[in-house]
N, C-alpha and C positions, 0 to 999 in steps of 0.2 A: 367884832370881829376878832378872837383871841389865836394866839399861832399853837401850834398842837406841839405839843410839848416834843415829839416822837418827829418832827419835823423839821430840826434845824433854826427855829423861829421863822418858818415861812407859814404865811397863813395857808387856812384852807379856806376853797371857795363855798358858800352852799349849793352853788349848780356843778360847777369843773373841780376836778379833787385833781388838782396840779402833782405836777412831779415831784420830789424832792432830792435833795444834795446826797441822799444816800446811797447812789451807786456811784459816787465820785464823780470825774468827769468824764466819764462816759455818759454819763446822763443830760452831759448839757448840748446844747445847741446853738444857732447862729441866728445870725441879727435880722428882722424887717426893713427895707426900705419902702416903705410907700408914701407919706408925705415928699414931695419936692423939696428937695436942700438948695442952698444956697448956688444958687451961678455965675457968682461973680468970675470972670476969669480975667488972664493978662497979667497977673502973680508971678514973680519966681517962685519956683518950689524951692521949698524948703531943704537945707542940707539935708546929702545921702544919709536915709536910716535903712540899717539891714535888712533886707525882708527874712523871712524866714522861709523856707521849702519843707514839703514834705514828698514820698515818694507817691505815686499815683498808681498803685496797685501794682499786680505784676509786668505793666510797662515800664516799670523802671525808669518811667520819666519823671527827673524833680520841677515839681509846680509850686511857683507860689501860693501860699497862704491866701494870698486876694488877689483872685484872676478877674479879670476884666466882659464884661457881658459888649455884645455889639448893637443891641437893637434899643437906643442908637450907642455910634460911637463916640466919644468925646472928637472935638477938632483936634486936627495933626499935630499943633505944637503939644496939647496938653498927652496926647496920646504917646509921643514921645518922650514928655516928661513921666510919666506913669513904667516907660518901660527901660527911661536910667533911676527910675527909681526901684526896680526890682521887680515889677510885674511880669510873670513872661510867660502866663498862658492868656489865650483868648478865646472867647467861644463865638462862634458866627451859626450862620446858617446861608443856602443858598438864595434866600429869598428877602435876607433882611433888607430895609432899603432897597428894594428890587435888585439886589445884587452889589449895589455901591459899598455895604457895608466891606464884603469882602474885598472888594477893586482898591477901598483905603489901606486894609488891614494890607494888600499886596505891596500895593506903595510903602507901606510903612515897613516890611520885609523886606525890602529893595534897601533903604536907607539905613536897617541897622546889621544886615545879616541875616541870611535863615535861619539860622543853628540859633540867634537868640532868642528865640519867640517858638513857644510850642502851638499850635494853631488848632482846635477843635472845629468840625466845620458840620451841619445835617446836611440830608437827604430825607423829601418825606418820600411816604408810600401812600397812595392814592389807588382807589379800589381802579380807575384808568390804565396806571402805571405796567409797566412789563419792568425785564430785567433791562432791556435795553435803554427803556427814558431813564430809569434810577443812573447807570452807566454814564447815559448821557450830560447829566445834572453833573454829578460828581467832576466828569470832563470841564463842565461850564465853571465848577467851582475853582476845581486848578489853573485854567485859564486864566479867573478873575486873580489870584491870589499871586498869579505869577512864582508858581512853584510847581515844583516837579512832585510833588509828596503831600500828604497832607496829614500831620502827626495822629488825629483822633478823627475817624469817622463815625460819624450816631446817624440813628434814624432819628428822624424829629419826630417828638411826640407820641410815642409809641402808648398803645393803649391796652393791646392785648395782647397775649403768650403767643398765638398764631402770628402775628407781625411778623415776632423775632426769628421763625423759624420760615420763617414766607417762601418759596422756593423764587422765586422775584427776587429777592434780597440775597437769598443765599448764592446764586447764581451770580449775582451784582457782583457783592462780596469777593466773589473765585475771581471774577474776570481782571477785575480791578487789582487784588492780591498780584495775578499774575503780571502786571503793567508795573504793580509798586508802587500804586495811585497812593497807600494810606499805610503805615506801620502798626497802626492799633481802631481796635473796633469798639463801638461803646453808643449808648440809646441816651435820650434824654423821656421822660417821663412826666406826665401831668396827672396824672390822675389811673387806677385801679393801679398803686403802687406796688402791689399785694403778689398779684399775678405774673406783671409785667420783670419785677426783678425777679422773683424765685423762677421763673424762666431762665432771664439772663443768666443767671449764673448755675442754674442746674444745665443745661444748653451747653456750658464750659467752649464759648462762638464771642463772647463777647468779653473784653479786658476792662471796662470799667463802663458806670451807671451815674450819669445826672440825674438826679431827684431833687425837689423840694422838701427843703428841710429849715424852718426856723424856730424861733424861740417857743411859737406856738404847739409845739409837738412839744411843749412841756405837759399838757393836756392829758388830764385822763379821761377814757371814753366813760359817756353815761349810763353804758349798756355792758355786758357780758361781750366777747370775742370770740368764736370760734377758735381754737388752738392749733395750730400746725405744730410739727416737731420741727420744721425748720426756719420759724417765721413766730419770734418771740416780741410779747410787751405790747398791752393792748393797744398802743397810741400806733402799732407798726413800725412804722419810720424803724424808731431805733434796732428793734428785732431785725428787720432786712438792710439794717447798717453790719450787722455782727455774722448775717450771712453771707453775705457779700466781702466783708473781712476772712470770713473761714475759708474761702477760695481766692484770696488775695483778688477780688476783684476791686480796683479802683474807686473811689466815691467823688463828685464833685456837686458841693449843694449849691443849687441855686433857690431865689426865690427867700431869699434870706435878711431880705434888706422888708420882708410885708408886713405892712403893718395894717393892723384887725382895724374893719368898719370903714368909717370915712373917715378922709384927711384933716389933721387935726394940728394942732400945738403941742408939739411935743415936749419940750422945754420942761413942763415939771418932775418928766422922768429921767432925769442927770441925774447925774452922780455924781458929788464931787466936778475931776473936770473930767469927765466921760458923759459921750452924750448917749443917747439910748442908742443908736446906730452902733456907736463907737461897741457898745454891752451886747447886741445882738450879733455883732460880727465877732465879738470873744468868744460868746453861748456857742456859736457853730463851729467855733476852732477848738475850743474847751475836749471837741469830740475826736479822738485819736483815730478814729476809722474815716473820717471826716480830710479829703487830702488838701480839698481848697473851697474857699468860701467864693461863690461867684455873684458881680454884683453891678449893677452898672455907676459910670463914674465920668459927670459930666461937668465939673468945673473945679478948682486947684484947690477949694476950700472942699469940696468931698474927697479929692486926693488926700489930703492933710488926714481928711477923718477918718477916712477908710482904710489908709494905710497903718494908722495909730495901730491899729487892732494886733496887725500884725507880731506874732515874739510874745505879745500882750499875754497875762492870765485874767480869769476874770474874777474879780474877788464880791466875798460873801453878800460885801452888800448890793455891788451889782447887780447880782443875784437876786438877792430881794427888791428889786427896783424892778427887774424882767416879770419874776412872780408876779407880782404887784401891778405890773402894764396890761399882763395875759390876762388877769384877773376881770381886769375891769374893759378888757378890750374887746376879749374872745368871745363872747356870746355868739356872734354870727360869723366866727370864722371859719373857713370851707377847708377841710384837711384832705380834698379831694380824691377819696377813697374810691370814686364812684359807686358806692350803693347804692345811694338814692338814684342815680341813673337806672342800675339795674331793678330797682321795682318798679320804675314809672312802666305803666302797663301803656301810656299814651306814647314812649319812648323819648321823650323830652330830655336837650340834650345838657339840663340840669350842670351839668360840672362845669361843662363849657362855659355856661351865659353866666354862672358864679365867676367864674376864674374872668370872663369880661368884665361883669361889673368890678372885679379886684384893678385890674385894669384903670377903673374910671377911678372907681374911689382911694385905690390905694398909690397910685402910682400918678396920675392925670391924665393917662391917657386916652383920654374920650372920644379922641375922633377915629386912633385906632381898635376901641369898643368896638365902636358903634360901625364899621369897616366889618369888624369879625361879626358881630352879631347878627349882620344883614346877610355876612354867606350862610348863615344855615337853613336849612330846608323847613320850608315854612310849616311842617308837623312837627319839629322839633324847637318850635322857641313857644315863649308862656302860653298866647294863647290858644294852642291846642292843648290847656291843663286839664281835667276834668274832676281836681278839688278832690281827689279821693285820700288825698295824703298819707298816701303811703314812702312820699320821699321823708317827711317828717319821723315817718314811727320809723323807716331803715337808719337813719344818722342817729353815727352813735355819740355825734355830741352835744342835739336838740336843734340843733339848727334850724331856723322857722325856713325849709326850703322853697317853701310854696309862695309862700311870703316876699321873700327875698328875690325869687325869678320875676313874679310882676313888676317888683321895684325896678328889677335890670328891664322889664322893657319898657317902663314909662321913659326910663331916662335914655336907652339904649337904641330903641324908635323912634324916637322924638325926631 
């Protein structure tokens, strides 16, 4: 396969047409962390390296380019080492490790001082929830965090625009604001990004969004996509980043180290001294519209690897390696747009199932994936499939959705 002379030496895939570097740094994205990385711990941290910081939109918060996920959290000594190395934003939720993630963060805040760490935590919006139950959930988070306030309060996994303006959510926000329980509002979104992020921006109610963004967003779609005046680019995510920036809504990228397909040996994708994971993080951070790349760090080796990406630029050679990686591994990568789910006449939770499959394949979180799959209503799981093929037809990237959810069922229902 020969490179396109107009693509800066990046080969064109026969199936997926990949974004080129023509758009400059704004076309770049972040690293996938799917394959479990080294878990050796107990090593003394390397000498302090200056962390780079960016403003999180109109919140005005200065956040570290590498931020820390807490599902799971590292052990307390490594957690403290990360803060000492300049990481100052931690993402958590009321339900991570049954609340123990917030408790551990609370102990950290007492140790290092509340002002040294910005904390974003989340609540769920379920059909049975009320304004009072949401408020109670946030009060529980405050107790576990041992803090008077939350820096960023987020809706966990918003899937529709209606959730963002639901009277229960708005009522809870209003009451909690009067109490001084939070400083800024946000949301995390795993699927249906287009609808959710557009509503978050247009409502004027949300100060930041946390969305999946990684190197697989280099991929072009196989089909034409309906164009919206405020939603640019066929891959979707980059258009949403531009929309968010236009309203000064901050963006934190999650799912940044997601690898495509099954776990594998990724050493062949090293570029000189740069690992694939470092290149992925650099790709995300090359986009100035992203304030921080969120990742889980569970060992000192991972700390050294990930923090090295902060303040570093992505080279052309590293970008070519990433493009080759995506081209070879992106065939079954789900971008979580939600089109397959909306097209399913049986109402199968396709995007959820594919996300759970990724927990197993990319992150090694098989037990959690099985629990999540088991929690789905029976009518939304793979056996309810009518074999109509509508999901495959709806997918902009040609993912064999029907085959993948059947595969997920065989693994996760075992």
